[in-house]
C-alpha positions in Angstrom: -13.7 9.6 51.7 -11.7 9.4 54.9 -14.1 10.7 57.7 -13.3 11.5 61.4 -15.3 8.4 61.8 -12.9 6.2 59.5 -10.0 8.0 61.2 -11.5 7.0 65.1 -12.2 3.4 64.0 -8.7 2.9 62.5 -7.0 4.1 65.7 -9.4 1.7 67.7 -8.2 -0.8 65.5 -4.5 -0.3 65.9 -4.8 0.5 69.8 -6.5 -3.2 70.0 -10.0 -2.5 70.8 -10.9 -5.4 68.5 -9.5 -8.0 70.9 -10.8 -6.4 74.4 -13.4 -8.7 75.7 -16.5 -6.7 76.2 -20.1 -7.5 77.3 -21.9 -8.7 74.1 -18.6 -9.1 72.4 -15.2 -6.7 71.8 -14.8 -3.3 72.8 -14.4 -2.2 69.5 -18.1 -3.7 68.6 -19.5 -1.8 71.6 -17.7 1.5 70.3 -19.3 1.1 67.2 -22.7 0.4 68.7 -22.3 3.7 70.4 -21.5 5.3 67.1 -24.4 4.0 65.5 -26.8 5.4 68.4 -25.4 8.7 68.2 -25.8 8.5 64.2 -29.8 7.4 64.6 -30.1 10.3 67.2 -28.8 12.6 64.5 -25.8 13.6 66.5 -23.7 16.1 64.8 -21.0 14.4 62.6 -18.0 15.5 64.5 -19.7 13.8 67.9 -20.1 10.4 66.6 -16.6 9.4 66.3 -16.1 11.3 69.6 -18.5 8.8 71.1 -16.3 5.8 69.7 -13.5 7.3 71.5 -15.6 7.8 74.7 -13.0 4.5 76.6 -9.3 5.4 75.0 -8.5 6.5 78.6 -10.5 3.9 80.5 -13.8 4.5 82.2 -15.3 3.4 85.6 -16.3 0.3 83.7 -13.4 -0.2 81.9 -10.0 0.0 83.8 -7.6 -0.5 80.8 -6.6 2.2 78.4 -6.0 1.9 74.8 -4.0 4.8 74.7 -2.2 6.2 77.6 -3.0 10.1 78.1 0.4 11.4 77.3 0.3 9.6 73.8 -3.1 11.2 72.5 -1.1 14.4 72.4 1.6 12.9 69.9 -0.7 10.4 68.1 -2.7 12.2 65.5 -6.1 10.0 64.9 
């Protein structure tokens, strides 16, 4: 079954999250942990993949972007 979580993870992989170094491993591993944490706290299923994607456009601690903001409107997950 293709879920939002599957599609989000596939997009993260295509955008190179598995190659970005992050404390404790890779950015992809961190984002997987975020999704798992949300699931363990019974977050709505639609929120879980959103948690996995929180760093797509960079954050205060992650200045790079996996996906430029302009591309987000042209690339479905």
